TILO-262104 format. One line per 3 residues: for each residue x, y, z of C-alpha. Coordinates in Angstrom, 1 decimal. Layout:
N
X Y Z  ...
This chain:
493
0.1 0.2 -0.1  1.2 4.0 -0.8  1.0 6.5 1.8
-2.0 8.4 1.0  -1.2 11.9 0.4  -3.9 14.8 -0.6
-3.2 18.1 -2.5  -5.4 21.0 -2.3  -5.3 21.7 -6.2
-6.3 25.5 -6.0  -5.7 28.8 -4.5  -7.6 31.9 -3.7
-6.3 33.4 -6.5  -6.1 31.1 -9.4  -5.1 32.8 -12.5
-2.9 30.7 -14.7  -3.3 31.2 -18.4  -5.1 27.3 -18.4
-8.5 27.4 -16.6  -8.1 24.6 -13.5  -9.7 21.4 -15.0
-7.6 21.6 -17.9  -4.7 22.0 -15.7  -6.0 18.8 -13.6
-6.2 17.3 -16.9  -2.6 18.0 -18.0  -0.9 17.2 -14.2
-2.7 14.5 -13.6  0.0 11.9 -14.5  2.7 14.1 -13.2
0.9 14.1 -9.6  0.8 10.3 -9.6  4.4 10.1 -10.3
4.9 13.0 -7.4  3.5 11.0 -4.7  -0.5 12.6 -4.9
-3.1 10.2 -4.4  -6.4 12.5 -4.3  -7.4 15.8 -5.4
-9.5 18.1 -3.4  -10.8 20.5 -6.1  -12.4 23.4 -5.7
-16.3 24.0 -5.5  -17.4 23.2 -9.1  -21.3 24.9 -9.1
-21.8 28.7 -10.2  -21.1 31.6 -7.7  -23.1 34.8 -7.7
-20.1 36.2 -10.0  -19.7 33.6 -12.9  -16.4 33.3 -14.2
-14.9 35.4 -11.1  -16.4 33.7 -8.1  -14.1 31.2 -6.4
-16.8 28.8 -5.6  -18.1 29.8 -2.1  -20.2 32.4 -2.8
-22.5 29.5 -4.2  -25.7 30.4 -6.8  -26.8 27.0 -7.9
-25.4 23.3 -7.1  -27.0 21.9 -10.4  -24.9 24.6 -12.7
-21.2 22.7 -13.1  -20.6 25.3 -16.0  -23.3 24.3 -18.0
-25.9 27.0 -18.0  -25.7 30.6 -19.4  -26.5 32.0 -15.6
-24.6 35.1 -13.4  -23.4 36.1 -16.7  -21.4 33.4 -17.9
-21.5 29.6 -18.8  -18.2 28.5 -17.7  -17.3 28.6 -14.2
-13.5 30.3 -12.9  -12.4 26.8 -13.3  -14.0 25.6 -16.6
-17.0 23.8 -18.1  -19.0 20.9 -17.0  -17.4 18.5 -19.8
-14.2 19.7 -18.7  -14.2 19.2 -15.6  -15.7 15.6 -16.3
-13.1 15.2 -18.0  -10.5 15.8 -15.5  -11.9 13.6 -13.2
-11.4 10.8 -15.7  -7.8 11.5 -16.4  -7.4 11.8 -12.4
-9.2 8.0 -12.5  -6.9 6.9 -15.3  -3.8 7.6 -12.9
-5.9 6.1 -9.9  -6.1 9.3 -8.2  -8.7 10.3 -6.2
-11.2 13.3 -6.9  -12.9 15.2 -3.8  -15.5 17.7 -4.8
-15.7 20.9 -2.4  -19.2 20.8 -0.9  -21.0 24.2 0.2
-24.4 23.4 2.5  -24.0 26.7 4.7  -25.7 29.0 2.5
-26.8 30.4 -1.1  -26.1 33.5 -2.6  -27.1 35.8 -5.2
-30.9 34.8 -5.4  -32.7 35.9 -8.5  -36.3 37.6 -7.1
-36.9 40.0 -3.9  -39.3 38.5 -1.4  -40.7 40.4 1.8
-39.7 38.3 4.5  -40.5 38.9 8.3  -37.4 39.2 10.2
-35.9 40.1 13.4  -32.4 41.7 13.6  -29.8 40.5 15.7
-26.7 41.4 17.7  -23.4 40.4 15.5  -21.7 39.7 18.6
-24.3 37.7 20.4  -26.2 36.0 17.8  -28.8 34.9 20.7
-29.8 38.2 21.4  -32.3 40.3 19.2  -31.9 43.9 18.7
-35.5 44.2 17.4  -39.2 43.0 17.1  -40.3 41.5 14.0
-40.5 43.3 11.0  -40.8 43.0 7.4  -38.2 43.6 4.8
-37.1 42.7 1.0  -34.5 40.3 0.7  -33.3 38.4 -2.1
-34.5 34.8 -0.8  -36.2 33.1 -4.1  -33.8 30.8 -6.4
-35.3 30.2 -9.9  -32.5 29.5 -11.9  -34.1 31.1 -15.1
-31.3 30.2 -17.0  -31.5 26.3 -16.0  -34.9 26.4 -16.6
-35.9 23.5 -14.4  -33.4 20.6 -15.7  -32.3 18.2 -13.3
-34.0 19.6 -10.6  -37.5 21.9 -10.5  -36.8 23.3 -6.7
-37.7 26.5 -6.1  -35.5 28.0 -3.1  -37.6 30.7 -1.2
-37.5 32.3 2.3  -38.7 28.8 4.0  -35.4 27.3 3.5
-33.5 29.9 4.8  -32.8 30.7 8.8  -31.2 34.4 7.8
-29.8 36.7 5.4  -27.4 39.7 6.0  -28.9 42.3 3.4
-32.2 44.2 3.2  -32.6 45.2 0.1  -35.6 47.8 0.2
-33.4 49.3 3.5  -30.3 48.9 1.4  -28.9 47.7 5.1
-26.9 44.9 5.9  -26.9 43.3 9.2  -27.8 40.0 10.7
-31.6 39.4 10.4  -33.0 35.9 11.8  -36.0 34.7 9.4
-39.4 34.0 11.0  -39.9 30.9 8.8  -42.0 28.6 10.9
-39.7 25.8 10.9  -38.2 26.1 14.7  -37.8 29.0 17.0
-34.3 30.8 16.7  -31.0 29.3 15.3  -30.4 26.0 14.4
-28.4 23.9 17.2  -24.6 23.9 15.6  -21.4 22.6 16.9
-20.1 26.2 17.6  -21.4 28.4 20.3  -18.9 31.3 19.1
-20.7 34.5 19.0  -23.5 32.7 20.9  -24.6 30.4 18.4
-22.7 30.5 15.1  -25.4 29.1 12.8  -25.3 32.4 10.8
-22.1 32.8 8.7  -23.1 34.9 5.8  -25.3 35.2 2.5
-28.5 33.3 2.8  -28.6 30.7 5.4  -29.9 27.3 4.9
-32.3 26.2 7.4  -32.1 22.2 7.5  -34.9 21.7 9.6
-37.0 22.1 6.6  -37.1 18.8 5.7  -37.9 19.6 2.0
-34.3 21.2 2.0  -32.9 18.3 3.2  -34.4 16.0 0.7
-33.3 18.4 -2.3  -29.6 18.1 -1.1  -29.6 14.4 -0.5
-31.3 14.1 -4.1  -28.7 16.6 -5.9  -25.6 15.0 -4.1
-26.4 11.2 -5.6  -27.2 13.4 -8.9  -23.8 15.0 -8.5
-22.0 11.4 -8.0  -23.9 10.1 -11.0  -23.0 12.8 -13.2
-19.1 13.2 -11.9  -17.9 9.9 -10.4  -16.3 12.1 -8.2
-14.7 9.9 -5.0  -15.3 12.0 -2.1  -16.2 15.2 -0.8
-14.4 18.2 1.7  -17.5 19.7 3.4  -17.6 23.1 4.3
-17.7 25.8 6.9  -19.4 22.2 9.2  -19.2 24.2 12.6
-22.1 26.4 11.4  -24.3 23.1 10.1  -26.4 20.8 11.6
-24.4 17.6 12.4  -27.5 15.9 12.5  -28.2 17.0 8.9
-24.4 16.1 7.6  -24.5 12.2 9.0  -27.9 11.9 7.3
-26.7 13.1 4.1  -23.3 11.2 4.1  -25.1 7.5 5.3
-27.8 8.5 2.3  -25.2 9.3 -0.1  -23.1 5.3 0.8
-26.7 3.7 0.9  -28.1 5.1 -2.8  -24.9 5.2 -4.8
-23.6 1.8 -2.9  -20.1 2.9 -2.1  -17.9 4.3 0.5
-16.8 7.6 0.0  -13.9 9.9 1.5  -15.1 12.7 3.9
-13.4 15.1 5.1  -14.7 18.0 6.9  -13.8 22.1 7.9
-14.2 22.9 11.2  -11.5 25.7 11.9  -10.8 25.9 15.1
-7.4 27.4 16.6  -7.9 27.7 20.0  -9.2 24.0 21.6
-8.5 20.5 20.3  -11.4 19.1 22.7  -14.1 21.1 20.4
-12.9 19.0 17.1  -12.5 15.6 19.1  -16.4 16.4 20.1
-17.2 16.8 16.3  -15.6 13.8 15.6  -17.6 11.9 18.6
-20.9 13.6 17.3  -20.3 12.3 13.8  -19.1 9.1 14.5
-15.9 8.8 12.6  -17.9 9.2 9.4  -15.3 12.1 8.2
-11.7 12.9 9.3  -11.1 17.0 9.9  -8.5 19.4 8.6
-6.3 19.8 11.3  -6.3 23.8 12.0  -4.4 23.4 15.3
-1.2 22.0 13.9  -1.5 24.6 11.0  -1.6 27.1 14.0
1.2 25.7 15.8  3.2 25.3 12.7  2.7 29.0 12.0
3.5 30.0 15.6  6.7 28.1 15.3  7.7 29.8 11.8
7.3 33.5 13.2  8.6 33.1 16.8  11.9 31.0 15.5
14.0 29.7 18.1  11.7 30.9 21.0  9.3 28.3 19.9
9.5 24.9 22.1  9.3 22.3 19.2  8.8 19.2 21.7
5.3 20.7 22.2  4.4 21.1 18.3  1.6 18.2 18.7
0.6 19.7 21.9  -3.2 20.6 21.2  -3.5 19.1 17.7
-5.9 17.1 16.5  -3.2 14.9 14.7  -2.1 14.3 18.5
-5.5 13.4 19.3  -7.1 11.5 16.9  -4.6 10.7 14.6
-6.9 8.2 11.8  -9.2 11.1 11.7  -6.8 14.3 11.5
-5.7 16.0 7.9  -2.7 17.9 8.3  -1.8 20.5 6.4
0.8 23.7 6.4  -1.4 25.9 4.7  -4.7 26.3 2.6
-6.6 29.2 0.7  -8.0 30.6 4.0  -4.6 31.1 5.3
-2.9 32.7 2.2  -1.8 36.2 2.4  -4.2 38.5 2.0
-7.2 35.9 2.8  -9.5 36.5 5.9  -7.5 33.8 8.1
-4.1 34.6 6.8  -1.3 32.9 9.1  0.9 31.8 6.3
3.6 29.7 7.6  7.1 31.4 7.0  9.1 30.3 4.4
12.6 29.0 6.3  10.1 26.7 8.1  8.4 25.1 5.4
10.8 22.7 4.8  10.2 21.4 8.5  6.5 21.6 8.1
6.4 19.5 5.5  8.4 16.5 7.1  6.3 16.8 9.9
3.6 16.0 8.3  5.0 13.7 5.2  7.1 11.7 7.0
5.0 10.7 10.2  2.8 7.6 10.6  0.3 10.0 12.2
-2.3 12.3 9.8  -3.1 12.3 6.4  -1.5 15.2 4.8
-2.6 17.8 2.4  -0.3 19.7 0.4  -1.1 23.3 -0.8
-1.0 24.3 -4.6  1.1 26.7 -4.1  4.4 25.1 -2.9
4.1 23.0 -5.8  3.4 25.6 -8.3  4.2 29.0 -6.9
1.7 32.1 -7.3  1.6 35.6 -8.0  -1.4 37.7 -7.5
-2.5 41.0 -6.6  -4.9 41.7 -4.1  -5.8 45.5 -2.7
-3.2 46.8 -4.4  -0.6 44.6 -3.1  1.8 42.5 -4.9
2.1 39.0 -3.4  4.8 36.4 -4.8  4.6 32.6 -3.2
7.8 30.5 -4.2  7.5 26.9 -4.2  9.1 25.0 -1.7
12.1 23.8 -3.2  12.4 20.5 -1.1  8.7 19.4 -1.4
9.4 17.2 -4.5  11.7 15.1 -2.6  9.6 15.0 0.8
7.1 13.6 -1.4  9.5 11.0 -2.8  10.4 10.1 0.4
6.7 9.4 1.5  6.0 7.8 -1.2  8.6 5.3 -1.2
10.5 5.1 2.1  8.0 6.3 5.0  6.8 2.9 6.3
7.4 1.1 9.2  7.4 1.8 13.2  8.0 5.4 14.4
9.9 5.9 17.4  10.1 9.7 18.4  12.6 11.7 19.9
10.5 15.1 20.5  12.6 16.0 23.8  14.0 19.4 22.8
13.0 22.5 22.5  15.1 23.3 19.8  16.0 19.6 18.0
13.5 17.2 17.4  13.3 14.0 15.4  12.4 10.4 15.0
13.0 7.7 12.7  11.0 4.9 10.7  11.7 1.2 10.7
10.8 0.8 7.0  9.0 -2.6 6.1  9.8 -5.6 4.1
6.8 -4.0 1.3  8.9 -1.1 0.3  12.6 -1.8 -0.9
15.0 0.7 1.0  12.4 2.3 3.3  13.2 3.4 6.4
14.3 6.8 7.7  15.7 9.6 10.5  14.4 13.0 10.4
16.1 15.5 12.1  15.1 19.4 12.5  16.2 22.5 14.4
15.3 26.1 15.3  17.8 27.1 16.6  21.6 26.4 16.3
22.8 23.5 14.1  21.7 20.2 16.3  22.5 16.2 16.3
20.8 13.8 18.5  21.2 9.6 18.6  18.2 7.8 17.7
17.8 4.1 16.6  16.6 2.5 13.5  17.2 -0.7 14.8
19.3 -3.5 14.6  18.3 -4.6 10.9  20.2 -1.4 9.7
23.4 -2.4 11.6  26.5 -1.3 9.3  24.5 0.9 6.5
24.9 3.6 5.2  22.2 6.9 5.5  22.7 10.4 4.0
20.9 13.4 3.8  18.1 12.9 1.0  17.8 17.1 0.9
21.5 17.3 0.6  21.6 20.1 3.7  24.2 17.6 5.0
27.6 15.8 2.7  28.6 13.5 5.5  27.7 9.6 5.5
26.5 8.0 9.0  26.9 4.5 9.5  24.6 2.7 11.7
26.5 1.1 14.4  26.0 -2.4 15.9  22.8 -1.6 18.0
21.1 -0.3 15.3  22.1 3.9 16.6  24.1 7.0 14.9
24.1 10.3 15.9  22.4 12.0 13.2  22.7 16.0 12.4
21.3 19.0 11.0  21.8 22.3 10.0  20.8 25.3 12.0
16.8 26.5 11.2  16.8 23.3 8.9  16.0 19.6 8.4
17.4 17.0 7.1  16.1 13.6 6.4  18.7 10.6 6.5
17.7 7.5 4.5  19.9 4.4 3.0  22.3 5.4 0.4
21.2 2.6 -1.8  17.7 4.8 -1.9  19.1 7.4 -3.3
20.5 5.6 -6.4
């Protein structure tokens, strides 16, 4: 079995000459050769701004770049046919396609409705700052460009629990809709701001049974039309977990297969909240480890003042490694985004070693670290370089990072671990050492099976050759503020 390795195959400002679906098709073979096993693809359906929408302002879930809606036929990433061809190209290389799934909200309504609402305190969503009054809101979705093809369902104010814009008043705010499907907001996993059911746009109300049935119908339709292998569930802290459990179970039952599910529940404070979500959902979905990302970010900005022996403290990969998807950065944390917390470049090779070369967690690589990026936002030019060590680290994960793991996370500025390899992968086994301060060294054990074998630094940071002693031990080295990955010399032939 090959180690699973995901890649987030987009970033917020994707602007290359090829549309993304074309690039996926062209790159499928290269990605498989790198050691990638699955691609998280961005939202494939029409957003409110047509070809300018990143996809998280979802308008029509059934329009995958097929209908003339929102001033375009194609989405930012291409047409429905190009999307289908991209997924087929991935499957030909044995790669999984993971679809980004936006259930929390809809945006870009087609018609205004008169809606009874109460204004809500934005800092405490359980506090109302007005009595019931009426506004005009864009809550009716008829999808005139699609003309009922695939689904004749019309979304109206009964499908939503809140909006953030009163058209007649020309006022923004948070307005809870009086829709008859429950008192107050839905119960969601997050109690931030009192209740974090409402996030943005027209907030979908899963207490409406017609909404639940439409989204289950859509899921089956989506699979039948795309043959995706899994789903990334966006913003689950704002969504009823009972609905998501119902949806995931129905998908697998109706489609007759197991899907890969991974959810985004952004939290940089308390791993207990992520653990609780996994308990509620019964382990049906993995979660992105935003807490580890935050630790990596802090380590990169604090330098040698950061205690590396605690890098896995308060992380999901530390508490539930089998359900943790680890990552260095993503589209939300990249420069100029709302959750900007981009790991500094000197630390990125260390961060990738920490997620790629250990047993725990399923790693997800970020697009820009393979391809780079150049974009402008708010009159600021941003240039993101590739991580030069990443192709080698991916190859090592694919070929050598197997077997039992022994940790040496016992120093504030110098940590390491070893992997013993296995019989299935020739020359597998390795020793990793990294320092966030001065040049470091550490005696670590690989096992007597490696006695007499010569190890070299696959990253080329150190030129020494290290021979494992009769007891299976050796003293490994790394440069200041760097990482070295020591592997059998034969593996580099």
